[in-house]
Residue, then its C-alpha position, 0 to 999 in steps of 0.5 A: x553374637x547373632x544378628x536381627x533385622x529390626x524394624x520400628x517406628x520412632x516418636x515422629x512416626x517414621x518407620x525405620x530399619x537396621x541391622x544389628x548385634x545383640x545378645x537375644x531379641x529381647x535385649x534388643x527390644x529393651x535397647x529399641x525401647x529405651x531409645x523411644x523406638x517402637x518394635x514393629x518386627x525383629x527377625x533373626x538373621x541366617x548365620x550362612x548369609x552373615x559370611x558374605x557381608x562381614x566385610x560390610x559391616x562396621x561398629x555392628x556391636x556398638x548398639x548405642x551409636x546406631x541408636x544415635x543414627x537410627x533416623x538415618x535409615x529409613x525405608x523411604x530413603x535418606x531424606x526424612x519423609x514429611x507426613x501431612x497432618x492426616x498421617x500424624x494423626x493416625x500413626x499417634x492413635x495407632x501408637x497410642x491405641x489402646x489394648x482392649x479386652x477384644x484383642x485378648x480375647x482374639x490372641x487366646x482364641x488363635x494361640x489355642x487353635x496353632x497349639x492344638x494344631x501342634x504348633x510350638x509356642x515360638x512358631x505360635x507367637x510368631x504367627x500371631x503376631x504378623x496378623x496382630x494390627x494393634x501396634x501396642x499389643x503387638x509390642x508386648x507379644x514381641x516381649x513376650x516372644x523374645x522371653x519364650x525364645x530365651x528360654x522363659x515361660x509365657x507367664x514370666x513375661x505376662x506378669x510385668x504386664x498385669x495391667x494388660x492381662x487379667x490376674x486370673x488370665x495369667x495364672x491359668x497360663x501359668x498353671x498349664x505351663x508348669x502343668x505341660x498342659x497349656x493348650x487345656x489351660x488356653x481353652x479354659x482361659x478362652x472360655x473365661x474371658x467369653x464367660x466373663x464378657x457374657x456376665x458383663x454384657x447381661x449385667x450392662x443391659x440391665x444395669x446401664x438403663x436403669x441407672x440412667x433412669x435413676x440419674x434422671x429422676x435424682x436430677x429432675x427431683x433436685x431441679x424441681x425442688x431448687x426452681x418448680x417449688x419456690x415458683x409454686x410457693x410465690x404464686x400462693x404468697x401473692x394470691x394470699x391463699x391458706x392453701x400450703x405445700x404437702x409437708x414432704x415437699x416443705x421438708x425436702x425443699x428446706x433440706x435441699x437450701x441446707x444442703x446448698x449452703x453447707x454443701x462441704x460438711x457432708x462432702x467430707x463425711x462421705x470422703x472421710x467414710x470412703x477414706x476410713x473403708x479404703x484404709x481398713x480394706x488395705x490391711x490384711x484383717x480388712x482385706x480378708x473381711x471384705x473378701x469374705x463379703x464378697x463370697x456372702x453378699x447378696x445376689x452376687x456372693x454365691x455366683x462369686x464363690x462358685x467361679x473362684x471354686x470352679x476354676x481352682x478344680x478346673x486347674x487341679x484337674x489338669x495338674x492331676x491328669x499330668x501325674x501331680x499328687x494332690x499337695x502339688x496340685x493344690x499348690x500350683x493351682x491356688x494361682x488361678x484364686x485371688x481371694x484371701x478366704x478361698x487362699x486361707x482354706x487352701x493352705x489349711x488343706x495343704x497344711x492337712x496333707x502334711x499331718x495326714x488329715x482330709x484335705x477337703x474338711x477346710x472347704x467343707x467347714x467353711x460353710x461356703x461350699x455346696x454339700x454336693x461339692x464335698x461329697x463328691x470329692x470325698x467320694x472321689x478319694x475313695x474311688x478315682x479323684x480325677x474322673x470324679x472331678x471332671x465330673x464335679x467340673x460339668x455339675x459346677x458348670x451346671x450350678x453356675x448357669x443356673x446361678x446366673x439364671x436365679x440373679x438375672x431373674x432377682x436383679x431387675x427386681x431389685x433395681x425397678x425397686x430402688x428406682x421406684x422408690x425414687x420415683x414416688x418420691x419424685x411424685x410427691x415432692x414435685x408433681x403433687x404441687x405442680x398438679x396442685x397449681x394446675x387444678x387451681x384449688x388454692x384460688x377458692x381459698x384465696x378469695x374466701x370460698 
């Protein structure tokens, strides 16, 4: 049984180190975590050095007994170090540090570069783990490394951390490992993460300022209706003028008053509608219709379909280049797609191959794929499919950029229109009565002038 030297952190923030025997590195990691220890590093001892120290070992196979006394083997000595409040805070945040998208991007970029330099998976992971500062992410990478050392694929361990690695990302790695093109899959994963971050950044730059304006206008609208409008009405009543507030102001003020009294009714209605929608979406038919809506929705629908189809074509291209048949390449590549509509088209495509029909037909009949895409695939089937799919991927990259350009032009107009409607309503309901009081015309009516 191999012997490992481990370094871990206790709940109190104490760094401990010990030498134990374990069936595998993965089993040792699980044992440490079960005993509330956070693994920092685990190194297998060389067999040559074990013989000289064999007499000094005692109960090395009893891991649980070692774990009970683990706090007595500390780097600082036999006495437990007393940590300052600042050190405790820093260690607490180090243990609970959140894993960010940036951590995953850096890991993927480094792993891609090392694989491109012909590092094997174990060597590449070991190198990356040593330079990973985020202890939470480091523990996950240790688990992945343990799985690889045990003969498993990387994606099998990543699936246990679906809350850290995106679904599409995991399946890109899966396609790469199953097709023998992990380096190319990592390159695609890097591009996927970068593109996703760029899209999110652009959307945030447009949506966040306008959402803030929208919320502020709503707050000003309700505050003005609750405080400014009653004050203006009191002025009119005290002076005895025949002037009245605008009809839209009176209507909205009455609406707000009733809303404050019967607030639970609209709340229950909204909660009920949301609950019905959520329940329906979690049914098979509801999820299918929801995913179909995502492909047909205004502004973003075309982009979502293009991204999914592009990922499918890239995965298929990797598999075809590595000698897979079309049916096998589609079967493996479907894992990069999560949309039920796309998956149903893929399953129909596989069935068509089995009965000798065109696998392109389901995508063509769906009405979602552009004619240019399906025609290029048809030509590829008659000539050289991998070569044509390379050109198709290039075409789709250009098409996605064009769609993004259109969205970046259309989205601000839509958001400005919504904010503009709320602004006009705010002017009519609140500002017009304020201007009416400022001008003082109601005084003429009060004195019969």
